C-alpha positions in Angstrom: 6.9 -23.3 -28.2 5.3 -19.9 -28.7 4.6 -18.8 -32.2 5.3 -15.1 -31.5 6.1 -12.3 -29.1 2.4 -11.3 -28.7 1.5 -14.7 -27.2 4.4 -14.5 -24.8 3.3 -11.0 -23.6 -0.3 -12.3 -23.1 1.1 -15.3 -21.1 3.3 -12.9 -19.1 0.4 -10.6 -18.2 -1.9 -13.5 -17.2 0.9 -15.2 -15.2 1.8 -12.2 -13.2 -1.7 -11.2 -12.5 -2.5 -14.7 -11.3 0.7 -14.8 -9.2 0.0 -11.4 -7.7 -2.9 -13.1 -6.0 -0.6 -15.6 -4.5 0.7 -13.1 -1.9 -2.9 -12.5 -0.8 -3.6 -16.3 -0.6 -0.4 -16.7 1.5 -0.6 -13.6 3.8 -4.1 -12.1 3.4 -6.6 -14.9 3.5 -9.6 -13.8 5.5 -9.4 -14.7 9.2 -13.2 -14.9 9.5 -14.8 -18.3 10.1 -18.4 -19.1 10.8 -20.3 -21.5 13.0 -19.1 -20.5 16.5 -21.3 -20.4 19.6 -21.4 -16.9 21.1 -19.9 -16.5 24.5 -20.3 -14.0 27.4 -19.8 -13.6 31.1 -22.6 -15.1 33.2 -22.4 -12.3 35.8 -24.5 -9.2 35.8 -22.8 -6.5 33.7 -21.8 -3.2 35.4 -23.4 -1.0 32.7 -26.6 -0.8 30.7 -25.2 1.4 28.0 -22.0 2.2 26.3 -20.8 5.4 24.6 -18.0 5.0 22.0 -16.2 8.1 20.8 -13.8 7.6 17.9 -11.7 10.7 17.0 -10.7 9.7 13.5 -7.0 10.4 12.9 -6.1 11.5 16.4 -2.5 10.9 17.4 -1.9 9.7 21.0 0.8 12.2 21.6 -1.6 15.1 21.1 -3.4 14.0 24.3 -0.6 12.6 26.3 2.1 15.3 25.9 2.3 18.2 28.3 0.4 20.5 25.9 -2.4 18.1 25.9 -3.7 19.4 29.2 -4.6 22.7 27.4 -6.1 21.0 24.4 -8.2 18.4 26.1 -9.0 19.6 29.6 -12.0 17.3 30.2 -10.3 14.2 28.9 -7.1 14.9 30.9 -9.2 15.4 34.1 -10.8 12.0 33.4 -7.4 10.4 33.0 -6.2 11.8 36.3 -9.4 11.6 38.4 -12.0 9.1 37.1 -10.8 6.5 34.5 -8.1 4.4 33.0 -6.0 5.3 30.1 -3.2 4.1 27.8 -2.1 3.8 24.2 -4.1 1.6 21.7 -1.6 0.2 19.2 -3.1 -0.3 15.7 -2.0 -2.4 12.9 -1.2 -1.8 9.2 -2.9 -0.5 7.2 -3.6 2.4 9.4 -6.8 3.4 7.5 -10.3 4.2 8.8 -12.1 1.0 7.8 -9.7 -1.6 9.3 -9.2 0.6 12.4 -13.0 0.7 13.1 -13.3 -3.0 12.3 -10.6 -3.8 14.9 -12.2 -1.5 17.5 -15.8 -2.6 17.0 -15.5 -6.2 15.8 -12.2 -7.2 17.5 -10.3 -8.6 14.6 -7.7 -7.4 12.0 -9.3 -7.4 8.6 -7.6 -8.9 5.5 -6.5 -6.7 2.7 -9.4 -7.7 0.5 -11.3 -4.8 1.9 -9.1 -2.4 -0.1 -11.0 -3.4 -3.2 -14.1 -1.8 -1.6 -12.3 1.4 -0.6 -12.2 0.4 3.0 -15.9 1.1 3.2 -18.2 -1.8 2.5 -18.0 -5.4 3.7 -16.1 -8.0 1.5 -17.4 -10.6 4.0 -19.9 -10.4 6.8 -18.6 -10.2 10.3 -19.9 -10.0 13.8 -19.5 -6.8 15.9 -20.4 -5.2 19.2 -23.1 -3.2 17.3 -24.5 -6.4 15.9 -24.7 -8.0 19.4 -26.3 -4.9 21.0 -30.0 -4.5 21.5 -29.9 -1.2 19.6 -27.1 1.1 18.4 -27.3 4.7 17.5 -24.4 5.8 15.3 -23.5 9.3 14.1 -20.9 10.5 11.6 -19.4 9.8 8.2 -21.1 7.9 5.4 -17.8 6.3 4.7 -17.8 4.3 8.0 -21.3 3.9 9.4 -23.0 1.9 6.7 -20.6 -1.1 6.9 -21.7 -1.9 10.4 -25.3 -1.5 9.6 -25.2 -3.6 6.4 -23.2 -6.3 8.3 -25.6 -6.5 11.1 -27.9 -9.6 11.4 -30.8 -7.1 12.0 -29.9 -3.9 10.1 -32.8 -2.0 11.7 -31.1 -2.4 15.1 -28.2 -0.3 14.0 -29.5 3.2 13.3 -27.3 5.7 11.4 -27.3 9.5 11.3 -24.9 10.6 8.5 -24.0 14.0 6.9 -23.8 14.2 3.1 -20.5 13.0 1.5 -19.8 16.5 0.1 -19.4 17.7 3.7 -16.0 16.0 3.7 -14.2 18.9 1.9 -10.4 19.0 2.4 -10.1 22.5 1.1 -11.5 24.1 4.2 -11.6 23.8 8.0 -13.5 20.6 9.0 -14.4 20.8 12.7 -18.1 21.4 11.6 -18.2 17.7 10.9 -17.8 17.0 14.6 -20.1 19.8 15.6 -22.7 18.2 13.3 -22.3 14.9 15.2 -22.6 16.4 18.7 -25.7 18.4 17.6 -27.4 15.3 16.3 -26.8 13.5 19.6 -28.3 16.4 21.5 -31.3 16.5 19.2 -31.8 12.7 19.8 -32.1 13.2 23.6 -34.2 16.4 23.2 -36.6 14.4 21.0 -36.8 11.7 23.6 -38.4 14.2 26.0 -41.5 14.2 23.8 -41.3 10.8 22.1 -42.2 8.1 24.5 -41.2 5.3 22.1 -37.7 6.7 21.7 -37.5 7.4 25.4 -38.3 3.7 26.1 -35.7 2.6 23.6 -33.0 4.8 25.1 -33.7 3.3 28.6 -33.2 -0.3 27.5 -30.0 -2.1 28.5 -27.4 -3.4 26.1 -27.5 -0.3 24.0 -24.6 1.5 22.3 -24.0 5.1 21.1 -21.3 5.5 18.5 -19.9 9.0 17.7 -17.6 9.0 14.7 -15.7 12.3 14.7 -14.0 12.8 11.4 -13.0 16.5 11.7 -9.5 15.7 13.1 -8.7 13.4 10.2 -9.9 15.9 7.6 -8.1 18.8 9.2 -5.0 16.7 9.6 -5.0 15.9 5.9 -5.6 19.5 5.0 -3.5 21.4 7.5 -1.2 18.8 9.1 -1.4 17.5 12.7 0.8 20.3 14.1 -1.5 23.0 12.7 -3.7 25.4 14.7 -6.8 23.9 13.0 -5.9 20.4 14.2 -5.3 21.6 17.8 -8.4 23.7 17.9 -10.4 20.7 16.6 -9.1 18.6 19.6 -10.4 21.3 21.9 -13.8 21.2 20.2 -14.0 17.4 20.5 -13.0 17.7 24.2 -15.8 20.2 24.9 -18.3 18.2 22.9 -17.5 15.0 24.8 -17.9 16.9 28.1 -21.3 18.2 27.0 -22.5 14.8 25.7 -21.4 13.1 29.0 -23.3 15.7 31.0 -26.4 15.3 28.9 -26.4 11.6 29.2 -25.8 11.6 32.9 -28.6 14.0 33.5 -31.0 12.0 31.2 -30.3 8.8 33.1 -30.5 10.5 36.5 -26.8 9.9 37.2 -27.6 6.2 37.7 -23.9 5.2 37.2 -24.8 2.6 34.5 -23.1 4.3 31.6 -19.6 3.3 30.3 -17.6 5.6 28.1 -14.7 4.8 25.7 -12.7 7.3 23.8 -10.1 6.3 21.2 -9.0 6.8 17.6 -9.0 4.5 14.6 -5.4 5.5 13.5 -3.0 8.3 14.0 -1.3 10.6 11.5 2.2 11.4 10.4 3.7 14.9 10.2 2.8 15.1 6.5 -0.9 14.7 7.2 -1.0 11.2 5.9 -1.5 7.7 7.3 -1.6 4.1 6.1 1.8 2.7 6.9 3.3 1.5 10.2 5.0 4.6 11.4 4.5 5.0 15.2 2.7 8.3 14.7 0.1 6.3 12.7 -0.1 3.3 15.0 -0.3 5.0 18.4 -3.8 6.2 19.3 -5.2 7.2 22.7 -7.6 5.1 24.8 -9.5 6.6 27.7 -12.2 4.7 29.5 -14.4 5.8 32.4 -17.8 5.3 33.9 -19.6 2.1 35.0 -17.3 -1.0 35.4 -14.1 0.9 34.7 -11.2 0.9 37.2 -10.2 4.3 38.6 -6.8 5.9 38.0 -3.7 4.7 39.8 -0.6 6.7 40.7 1.9 3.9 40.3 4.0 5.3 37.4 3.8 1.9 35.7 3.6 1.3 31.9 5.5 4.3 30.6 8.2 4.3 28.0 10.1 7.0 26.0 6.8 8.0 24.3 5.3 9.4 27.6 8.5 9.9 29.6 8.2 13.7 29.3 4.5 13.9 29.9 3.0 15.3 33.0 1.0 12.0 33.2 4.2 10.1 34.2 2.9 9.4 37.7 -0.4 7.9 36.5 -0.4 4.3 35.4 -0.5 3.8 31.7 -2.2 0.6 30.5 -1.5 -0.1 26.8 -3.7 -2.4 24.6 -3.8 -3.7 21.1 -6.6 -2.1 19.1 -8.7 -5.3 18.8 -8.7 -5.6 22.7 -11.2 -2.8 22.9 -14.1 -4.9 21.4 -14.2 -7.6 24.2 -13.9 -4.8 26.8 -17.0 -3.0 25.4 -19.0 -6.2 25.1 -18.2 -7.2 28.7 -19.1 -3.8 30.2 -22.7 -4.0 29.0 -23.1 -7.8 29.0 -23.1 -8.6 25.3 -21.9 -11.7 23.6 -18.3 -11.1 22.6 -18.2 -10.7 18.8 -17.6 -14.3 17.5 -14.7 -13.2 15.2 -12.9 -11.3 17.9 -9.2 -12.1 18.5 -8.6 -9.3 21.0 -7.7 -10.1 24.6 -9.8 -8.2 27.1 -7.6 -5.7 29.0 -8.3 -6.8 32.5 -6.6 -3.8 34.0 -9.4 -1.6 32.7 -12.1 -3.4 34.6 -13.1 -2.6 38.1 -11.1 -4.4 40.8 -13.5 -7.4 41.3 -11.6 -10.7 41.0 -14.6 -12.8 40.2 -15.9 -10.4 37.5 -12.4 -10.2 36.0 -12.0 -14.0 36.0 -15.4 -14.6 34.4 -14.7 -12.0 31.8 -11.3 -13.5 30.9 -12.9 -17.0 30.8 -15.6 -15.8 28.4 -13.0 -14.2 26.2 -11.0 -17.5 26.2 -14.0 -19.6 25.3 -14.9 -17.2 22.4 -11.4 -17.5 20.9 -11.3 -21.2 21.5 -14.5 -21.6 19.5 -12.8 -20.0 16.5 -9.8 -22.3 17.0 -12.0 -25.4 17.1 -13.8 -24.5 13.9 -10.5 -23.9 12.1 -9.2 -27.2 13.5 -12.2 -29.1 12.4 -12.2 -27.5 8.9 -8.6 -28.5 8.3 -8.9 -32.0 9.8 -11.9 -32.8 7.5 -10.2 -31.7 4.3 -6.4 -32.4 4.7 -5.0 -35.7 3.3 -2.2 -35.7 5.9 -3.5 -33.6 8.7 -1.0 -32.3 11.2 -2.6 -31.0 14.4 -1.4 -28.0 16.5 0.7 -29.9 19.0 0.4 -27.4 21.9 -3.4 -28.0 22.0 -3.4 -31.7 21.3 -3.6 -34.8 23.5 -3.6 -34.0 27.2 -3.4 -30.3 26.5 -6.7 -30.2 24.5 -8.9 -27.1 24.8 -11.5 -29.0 26.7 -9.0 -29.8 29.4 -8.2 -26.1 29.8 -11.9 -25.2 30.0 -12.6 -27.8 32.7 -9.6 -26.7 34.7 -10.6 -23.0 34.5 -14.2 -23.7 35.5 -13.0 -25.7 38.5 -10.7 -22.9 39.6 -13.6 -20.4 39.4 -15.9 -22.6 41.3 -13.1 -23.0 44.0 -12.9 -19.1 44.0 -9.3 -19.3 42.8 -10.0 -16.3 40.6 -6.4 -15.1 40.0 -5.3 -18.6 38.9 -8.4 -18.9 36.6 -7.6 -15.6 35.1 -4.0 -16.7 34.4 -5.2 -20.0 32.8 -7.7 -18.1 30.6 -4.9 -15.9 29.4 -2.7 -18.9 28.6 -5.6 -20.5 26.7 -6.2 -17.3 24.7 -2.5 -17.2 23.8 -2.4 -20.9 22.7 -5.6 -20.6 20.7 -4.3 -17.5 18.9 -1.1 -19.4 18.1 -3.3 -22.3 16.9 -5.3 -20.0 14.7 -2.1 -18.6 13.3 -0.9 -22.2 12.7 -3.9 -23.1 10.7 -3.9 -19.7 8.9 -0.4 -20.5 7.7 -0.9 -24.2 7.2 -0.5 -24.2 3.4 2.4 -21.8 3.3 5.1 -24.4 2.5 3.1 -25.8 -0.5 2.3 -22.3 -1.8 5.7 -20.9 -1.4 7.3 -23.9 -3.2 4.8 -23.7 -6.0 5.2 -20.0 -6.5 9.0 -20.1 -6.5 9.0 -22.8 -9.1 6.6 -20.7 -11.2 8.8 -17.6 -11.1 12.0 -19.4 -11.9 10.2 -21.3 -14.6 9.0 -18.0 -16.1 12.6 -16.6 -16.2 13.8 -19.7 -17.9 10.9 -19.7 -20.3 11.6 -16.1 -21.3 15.3 -16.9 -21.6 14.6 -19.8 -24.0 12.4 -17.6 -26.1 14.9 -14.7 -26.3 17.8 -17.1 -27.2 15.8 -18.9 -29.8 14.3 -15.9 -31.6 16.7 -13.0 -30.9 20.2 -14.5 -30.2 20.6 -17.5 -32.5 20.9 -17.0 -36.2 18.1 -19.5 -37.0 14.6 -19.0 -35.7 14.4 -22.7 -34.9 17.3 -24.8 -33.7 15.3 -28.0 -33.2 12.0 -29.5 -34.4 9.0 -28.7 -32.2 8.8 -32.3 -31.1 12.1 -33.6 -29.9 12.9 -37.1 -29.1 11.2 -37.8 -25.8 8.7 -35.0 -26.2 5.8 -37.3 -25.7 7.3 -38.6 -22.5 7.9 -35.1 -21.2 4.3 -34.1 -21.9 3.0 -37.3 -20.3 5.1 -36.6 -17.1 3.9 -33.0 -17.0 0.3 -34.0 -17.2 0.9 -36.7 -14.6 2.4 -34.1 -12.2 -0.4 -31.7 -12.8 -3.0 -34.4 -12.2 -1.4 -35.6 -9.0 -1.0 -32.2 -7.5 -4.3 -30.9 -8.8 -6.0 -34.0 -7.4 -4.5 -33.2 -4.0 -5.9 -29.6 -4.3 -9.3 -31.0 -5.2 -9.5 -33.5 -2.4 -8.4 -30.9 0.1 -11.0 -28.5 -1.2 -8.4 -25.7 -1.8 -9.3 -22.5 -3.6 -9.7 -22.6 -7.4 -6.7 -20.3 -7.8 -4.4 -23.0 -6.6 -4.9 -24.9 -9.9 -3.5 -21.8 -11.7 -0.6 -21.7 -9.3 0.2 -25.3 -10.2 -0.4 -25.0 -14.0 2.1 -22.3 -14.7 5.3 -24.0 -13.3 4.3 -27.3 -14.9 3.8 -25.5 -18.3 6.9 -23.4 -18.1 9.2 -26.3 -17.1 7.6 -28.5 -19.7 8.5 -26.0 -22.4 12.0 -25.4 -21.0 12.8 -29.1 -21.0 11.3 -29.7 -24.4 13.6 -26.9 -25.9 16.7 -27.7 -23.8 18.8 -27.7 -26.9 18.2 -24.0 -27.3 19.7 -23.4 -23.8 22.7 -25.6 -24.8 23.2 -23.6 -28.0 22.9 -20.3 -26.1 25.4 -21.5 -23.5 27.9 -22.5 -26.2 27.6 -19.0 -27.8 28.0 -17.3 -24.4 31.3 -19.2 -23.6 32.7 -18.4 -27.0 34.8 -15.6 -25.4 35.9 -17.9 -22.6 34.4 -19.2 -19.4 36.1 -16.5 -17.3 34.4 -13.7 -19.2 31.0 -15.4 -18.8 31.5 -15.8 -15.1 32.6 -12.2 -14.8 29.6 -10.9 -16.8 27.2 -13.1 -14.8 28.7 -11.9 -11.5 28.4 -8.2 -12.6 24.8 -8.8 -13.6 23.9 -10.3 -10.2 25.7 -7.5 -8.3 23.8 -5.0 -10.3 20.4 -6.8 -9.7 21.1 -7.1 -6.0 22.0 -3.4 -5.8 18.7 -2.6 -7.4 16.9 -4.8 -4.9 18.8 -3.1 -2.0 17.7 0.3 -3.4 14.2 -0.6 -2.3 15.4 -0.5 1.3 17.9 2.3 1.0 17.2 5.0 -1.6 20.7 6.3 -1.2 22.1 3.4 -3.2 20.6 4.9 -6.3 22.7 8.0 -5.7 25.8 5.9 -5.5 24.9 4.1 -8.7 24.3 7.5 -10.4 27.8 8.6 -9.5 29.2 5.4 -11.0 27.2 5.8 -14.1 28.3 9.4 -14.5 31.8 8.3 -15.5 30.7 5.1 -17.3 30.9 6.4 -20.9 34.4 7.7 -20.3 35.8 4.2 -19.6 33.5 2.5 -22.1 35.0 4.1 -25.3 38.1 6.1 -26.1 36.3 7.5 -29.2 33.6 9.0 -26.9 36.3 10.9 -25.0 37.8 12.4 -28.1 34.7 13.0 -30.3 32.0 13.9 -27.8 33.4 15.7 -24.8 30.4 18.1 -24.5 27.9 15.1 -24.4 30.0 13.4 -21.8 30.2 16.5 -19.6 26.5 17.1 -19.9 25.8 13.4 -19.0 28.2 13.7 -16.0 26.4 16.9 -14.7 22.9 15.5 -15.3 23.7 12.3 -13.4 25.1 14.2 -10.5 22.1 16.5 -10.4 19.6 13.6 -10.5 21.5 11.7 -7.9 20.7 14.4 -5.3 17.0 13.6 -5.2 17.4 10.1 -3.7 19.3 11.7 -0.9 16.5 14.1 0.0 14.1 13.2 2.7 10.8 11.6 1.8 8.9 13.9 4.1 8.5 17.3 2.5 6.2 20.2 3.1 4.6 22.3 0.5 7.0 24.8 -1.2 5.0 26.5 -3.9 7.9 28.8 -4.9 10.1 25.7 -5.6 7.3 24.2 -7.6 6.9 27.4 -9.7 10.7 27.8 -10.2 11.0 24.1 -11.2 8.2 24.5 -13.7 9.9 27.6 -15.2 13.2 25.7 -15.3 11.5 23.0 -17.3 9.9 25.4 -19.7 13.2 27.2 -20.2 15.1 24.0 -20.8 12.4 22.8 -23.1 12.4 26.0 -25.0 16.2 25.8 -25.4 16.0 22.2 -26.8 13.2 23.3 -29.2 15.5 26.1 -30.4 18.5 23.7 -30.8 16.4 21.2 -32.8 15.0 24.0 -35.0 18.5 25.4 -35.6 19.7 22.0 -36.7 16.7 21.7 -39.0 15.7 18.5 -37.2 12.0 19.4 -36.7 9.3 20.4 -39.1 6.8 23.2 -38.8 4.0 21.0 -37.3 6.2 19.4 -34.6 7.8 22.7 -33.7 4.3 24.4 -33.4 3.1 21.5 -31.3 6.0 21.9 -28.8 5.5 25.6 -28.6 1.9 25.1 -27.7 3.0 22.5 -25.1 5.4 25.0 -23.6 2.6 27.6 -23.3 0.3 24.9 -21.6 3.1 24.2 -19.1 3.3 27.9 -18.3 -0.5 28.0 -17.8 -0.3 25.0 -15.4 2.4 26.8 -13.4 0.1 29.8 -13.0 -2.8 27.6 -12.0 -0.8 25.7 -9.4 0.3 28.9 -7.8 -3.2 30.4 -7.8 -4.8 27.2 -6.5 -2.2 26.8 -3.7 -2.5 30.4 -2.6 -6.3 30.1 -2.5 -6.1 26.9 -0.4 -3.5 28.4 1.9 -5.7 31.4 2.6 -8.6 29.0 3.4 -10.7 30.3 0.5 -11.2 26.9 -0.9 -10.4 25.7 -4.5 -11.8 28.1 -7.1 -14.1 26.3 -9.5 -12.5 28.0 -12.5 -9.0 26.7 -11.4 -10.3 23.2 -10.8 -12.0 23.1 -14.3 -9.0 24.6 -16.0 -6.6 22.1 -14.3 -8.7 19.1 -15.4 -9.0 20.4 -18.9 -5.2 20.9 -19.1 -4.5 17.5 -17.8 -6.9 15.9 -20.2 -5.6 17.8 -23.2 -1.9 17.6 -22.5 -1.7 14.0 -21.2 -3.8 12.5 -24.1 -2.2 14.6 -26.8 0.8 12.2 -27.4 -1.5 9.3 -27.9 -4.0 11.1 -30.1 -1.5 13.0 -32.2 1.4 10.7 -33.1 3.0 12.9 -35.8 4.7 11.8 -39.0 7.0 8.8 -39.2 9.7 11.2 -40.5 9.6 13.3 -37.3 12.9 13.6 -35.4 13.1 11.0 -32.6 14.5 13.6 -30.1 11.7 16.1 -31.0 9.1 13.4 -30.5 10.5 12.4 -27.1 10.8 16.0 -26.0 7.1 16.5 -27.0 6.2 13.5 -24.8 8.2 14.9 -21.9 6.4 18.3 -22.3 3.0 16.5 -22.5 3.3 15.1 -19.0 4.8 18.3 -17.5 1.4 19.9 -16.6 0.2 16.9 -14.6 3.5 16.7 -12.7 3.4 20.4 -12.0 -0.2 20.4 -10.7 0.6 17.4 -8.4 3.9 18.7 -7.1 4.4 19.8 -3.5 8.0 20.6 -3.5 10.9 19.3 -5.6 8.9 16.7 -7.7 8.8 18.8 -10.8 12.5 19.6 -10.6 13.2 15.9 -10.3 11.1 15.3 -13.4 13.1 17.9 -15.4 16.4 16.3 -14.3 15.1 12.8 -14.9 13.9 13.5 -18.4 17.2 15.2 -19.2 19.2 12.2 -17.9 17.2 9.5 -19.8 17.4 11.6 -23.1 21.1 11.9 -22.6 21.4 8.2 -21.9 19.8 7.6 -25.3 22.3 9.9 -27.0 25.2 8.2 -25.3 24.1 4.8 -26.2 23.5 5.8 -29.8 27.0 7.3 -30.0 28.6 4.2 -28.5 26.8 2.1 -31.1 27.4 4.5 -34.1 29.1 2.7 -37.0 29.2 -0.7 -35.3 26.2 -2.3 -37.1 26.7 -4.8 -39.9 23.1 -5.5 -41.0 19.7 -3.9 -40.9 18.9 -5.9 -37.7 21.3 -7.9 -35.5 21.1 -10.5 -32.8 21.2 -9.8 -29.1 24.5 -10.1 -27.4 25.4 -10.2 -23.7 26.4 -6.5 -23.9 22.7 -5.6 -24.6 21.9 -6.8 -21.1 23.5 -3.5 -20.0 20.7 -1.5 -21.6 18.1 -3.7 -19.8 19.8 -3.1 -16.5 20.0 0.7 -17.2 16.2 0.6 -17.9 15.6 -1.2 -14.6 17.8 1.4 -12.8 15.9 4.3 -14.3 12.6 2.7 -13.3 13.8 2.4 -9.7 14.8 6.0 -9.8 11.4 7.0 -11.2 9.7 5.0 -8.4 11.9 6.3 -5.5 13.1 9.6 -6.7 10.5 11.7 -4.8 9.4 9.3 -2.1 8.9 5.8 -0.9 6.6 4.3 -3.4 6.1 1.2 -1.2 3.6 3.4 0.7 1.3 5.8 -1.0 1.1 7.7 2.3 4.6 8.9 1.4 2.9 11.0 -1.3 0.9 13.6 0.5 -2.8 14.0 -0.4 -2.3 17.8 -0.2 -1.2 17.9 -3.9 -4.5 16.4 -5.1 -6.5 19.1 -3.4 -5.8 21.3 -6.5 -7.9 18.9 -8.5 -10.4 17.4 -6.0 -11.3 18.4 -2.5 -14.2 16.1 -1.7 -12.9 12.8 -0.2 -12.8 10.1 -2.9 -10.2 7.4 -2.1 -10.1 5.9 -5.5 -9.8 9.2 -7.5 -7.2 10.5 -5.1 -5.2 7.3 -5.2 -5.5 7.2 -9.0 -4.0 10.7 -9.2 -1.1 9.8 -7.0 -0.4 6.7 -9.0 -0.5 8.7 -12.2 2.1 11.0 -10.6 4.3 8.0 -10.0 3.9 6.6 -13.5 4.7 9.8 -15.4 8.5 9.1 -15.5 7.7 5.5 -16.4 6.0 6.6 -19.6 9.1 8.7 -20.5 11.7 6.0 -19.9 9.6 3.4 -21.7 9.4 5.6 -24.8 13.2 6.1 -24.6 13.9 2.4 -24.5 11.6 1.9 -27.5 13.7 4.4 -29.5 16.9 2.9 -28.1 16.0 -0.6 -29.3 15.6 0.7 -32.9 18.8 2.8 -32.6 20.8 -0.3 -31.7 19.5 -2.1 -34.8 17.7 -4.7 -32.7 14.4 -6.3 -33.6 11.3 -4.7 -32.0 10.6 -5.7 -28.4 13.9 -7.6 -28.2 15.3 -5.3 -25.4 12.0 -5.4 -23.7 12.0 -9.2 -23.6 15.5 -9.1 -22.0 13.9 -6.8 -19.3 11.1 -9.4 -18.9 13.7 -12.2 -18.5 15.8 -10.5 -15.8 13.2 -8.5 -13.8 11.8 -11.4 -11.9 15.2 -11.9 -10.3 14.0 -8.9 -8.2 10.6 -10.4 -7.7 12.0 -13.7 -6.4 14.1 -11.7 -3.9 11.2 -9.8 -2.6 9.0 -12.9 -2.5 11.4 -14.4 0.1 11.8 -11.0 1.8 8.1 -11.0 2.6 7.7 -11.5 6.4 4.9 -12.0 8.7 6.8 -11.1 11.9 8.5 -8.1 13.2 7.0 -4.6 13.3 4.0 -3.9 11.2 6.0 -1.4 9.3 8.5 -4.2 8.3 5.6 -6.5 7.4 3.8 -3.9 5.3 6.9 -2.7 3.5 8.0 -6.2 2.6 4.6 -7.0 1.1 4.6 -3.6 -0.8 8.0 -4.4 -2.3 6.8 -7.7 -3.7 3.6 -6.2 -5.1 5.6 -3.3 -6.7 8.0 -5.8 -8.3 5.2 -8.1 -9.5 3.1 -5.2 -10.9 6.2 -3.8 -12.6 6.0 -6.6 -15.1 2.4 -5.9 -15.9 3.0 -2.2 -16.1 6.0 -2.8 -18.3 4.1 -4.9 -20.8 1.2 -2.3 -21.0 3.5 0.7 -21.1 5.8 -0.9 -23.7 2.8 -1.4 -25.9 1.9 2.3 -25.2 5.5 3.3 -26.0 5.1 1.4 -29.3 2.1 3.6 -29.9 4.1 6.7 -28.9 7.3 6.2 -30.9 7.0 2.9 -32.7 6.1 4.6 -36.0 9.3 6.6 -36.1 11.7 5.8 -38.9 15.1 6.4 -37.3 18.1 7.3 -39.4 20.9 4.7 -39.6 23.9 5.4 -37.4 26.9 6.0 -39.6 30.4 6.2 -38.2 31.7 9.7 -38.4 34.7 10.2 -40.6 37.8 11.8 -39.1 39.3 14.7 -41.0 
C-alpha cells in the first residue's frame, strides 16, 4: 500500500491525465488513413478554374433573411438568376481551422488540432489545393499556411498574407477584406505585364482562395447584429462582384470559371462560436458559373429557418460542409482529396445525367478506397477480426463497383447514381464501424480503472484517516503472492493482446491502472471490512439512509451540469440547513444564520440568469464598488475585534485601493473600446501590472502564522478581485462578491457547528464529514456554472479580454477566460483548507474524501458521452467528461496551492461557549 498521501496524489494526477486521453482515443482518433489511390471523373470538366470565397464567421441568416437583399445585392441576384444556393451545415467545433479543413479537404478533423491552436497540421492530409495545378490564396496568416505546409508541393500553393497584428479586435476590421480584394486585383494587373504569371493564370486546374476574415473579427468585436457586421457584408458583396467582373474580363468571358461562396462557421448573438448552436453551424453556400445548375423556382428544401425569407420560392439545396470539397474537385477535374468523406451534392451540378453519374461514381470509389485501407489494417492486426457485415460476402465493394460501371456503360445513369450513393453510405458506415472497433474494450477498461481508483482511495482514507490504527493488517496478507501473480498474469495476457494487435502505447497504461488498483484493493480487503463494520455501528438502516442521501446529492450535482437551475434549488435547501442541523445554532447565532440565509438566496439567483449577456459596464462598476464596500466593512469589523495586526490590515487596505483602481480602468477601457478609439496603451499596461501584482501577492506574501484565518481568506478574495473586475462583462463581479461571502459564511457555520465537540488534537473521519466534501463539490459546481456554461468557452464572450489584449491570440485569450473561471476555485479551495483544520482533522483528510467521491461524477459523464444526436449534444457530453476529469487534476494542484496560501496558519482551538 502507499506509504503516504504525497504518493497517492502523484498517482492520482498521473492516472487522471492518462485517462483523460482515453476519451480522445475513443472518440477523437484521427480519421486520416494513407495509401489510397486517387479517384476522379473520366469526363472533361466544365471549368478550368475555381474561385473559393470563404467569409469567415458569416451566419447563413444574414444572407437568407429578407434584409439580406439589401446587404448582399450581388449574391442575392446570383441566388435568384444564375446559381444554386443552400445552407452548409458545419460540425462542432465551429472554429476556423476545422471549418476550412472540412471545406477544402472534405473531412472533419479530430480534436488533436486544438493543441496547435487550430492553425498548423497535427497530421498531413490531402486537399483540393494540394490536387490543383496551382493555388493562389489570400488572407489570414492563421489559416493559409496550414494548406501550404500540408501540400505535397508547397510551391504550388502560393500565399498572400497580411501581418498578424492586422487582426485587432479593438477596431473595425473590414480593412482585412479590402486588403484581400486589393491583392487579387494587383495579381491580375501584374499579369498584364508579366508573361510568366499570365501563362500560369491561364492554365487549367487552378484555384483562387479568398479568405475574408473581417466579418469574424467584427462579429467578435461588435456582435453579428451590429452596424459594423452588416456593413462588412455589403463590402464583401461588392468585393465579390468586382473580382467576378475582373476575372470574367481577364478570361474573355470564356464560361470556364466556377465560383463558390461559403463560410467556415457562423456566430452566436454574443459574438462567439465554437459550440453546436444553430447560429454557429448554419453557413451560406452559393455556387455559380461553369458546371453549376441554374436556379429553380420549386420552393423545395425550405424549413422554419427560411420560411419567412423572400427566397421561399427558389429551391434551397442544403449540404454538409465536407460535401463542398468533392464538388470543387469535380468542377475543375481534380482528383477528389483522398481523405474526403463528403458526398458530392449532385443537385449543384449542371443537369447532365452522364456527368452526374460519373461524378457520383468517382466520389464512391474515393470513399471506398478509404474503407478498404481501414478494413485491411484491422484485418491484418486483429486476433479475432469481425468484418463489417453490410460490405462482406456477396455485398463486397467490388461487387458494387462492377454493378455501377455496368449501369453507366448501359447508360442507366440515374440507377448508377443511386447505387453510388448507396455505396458511399455503406462505406461511410463501414469507416465508422472500424473507427469505433475498439470501443467495447476501451470502455470496459476505463470503467474498471475509474471504479478501481474510487475503491483505492476509499481503502487509503479508511486505513489512515478513519481507523484508529495506521495499519490494520500486515502488508503481505495470506494469499498476497497469489494475488500479485494473478494480477501480473492478467496484465500479461491483456497487454499481449494489445501488442499483437499493434494498438497504441497508451493502451498499456489504460490496462495497468485497473490491474494495479484492484490488486491493492484485494490485498487490503480487511481494511474495507473493518471500515464497513465501523459504518454499521449505528445500524444498517442509518448506513443505507446516509448512502442513499449521498447518491442523491451526487446525482443532483451531475444533473446540474445539464440544468444550472438545480443549483438554485440546492441553494434554497442549504439556506435553511443549519437551522435543522443544530438547536444550539438557532439560539446562539441567529445573526449568522440570517446572514447565511440571505447570502444563499442572493447567490442562488445567478444560476437562474441567462448565459447570454451583453456588456453592462455600469453593472460591472457597481458590482466592483459593492465588493470594495463589503470588503472595507469586513476589514473594519476584524480591526474592531482586534483580530488583525497592523501588517495584515495595511495589506488589505492596499488591496481595496487596487480594486478601486481596477474599477476605474475597466470603465475607462470599455468606454474607449465602445467609442471605437481602441485600447489605450496606458490602460493595457496598467491592467496587466495590476493583475500581476494583485494575483501573485497571496502566493508571494503569506503573512505570519498567527494571522487571523478570516483576515487571510479575505485578503485572498480581494487579491483576485481586480482580475475578475477586468474580465467582467455584466454580473460576473457581483457573482464573485456573493460567492465569496457565501463560502466564508459556510466556513463560519461549520466552525460553530463543530465548536466544543472535539475530544483530541486531531480526530478520525466520520461519515458526517462526507457532508463537507459534498458542500465543496457543490460550491465548485456553482463556481463553474454561476456565470455561464463552462462546458463551452464560447459561453464566455471574448469581449472581456479585449481590455487586456486586442490582437488575436487564441492561447492567451483562452488562458484569460480559464483564469476567470478558476478564480472562485482558488477561494473555495483555500476555505476548505481552513475548514479541515477547524474540524480537527488531519491535513488533506477532507481533500482525500473529495478525491474518493468525485469520480462518481466522472463515471456518470463517461457513460453520458455520446457519438450520436446533434453536434451540440455530442460536444456537450464530451465537455462534461473532460471538466469532471480535469477537476481532479485541478483539485490536486489547487489544494497544494491552498496549502501554500493558508496551510501555515495556526488556527485557535474551538471552545464551547459557556452559557451565563
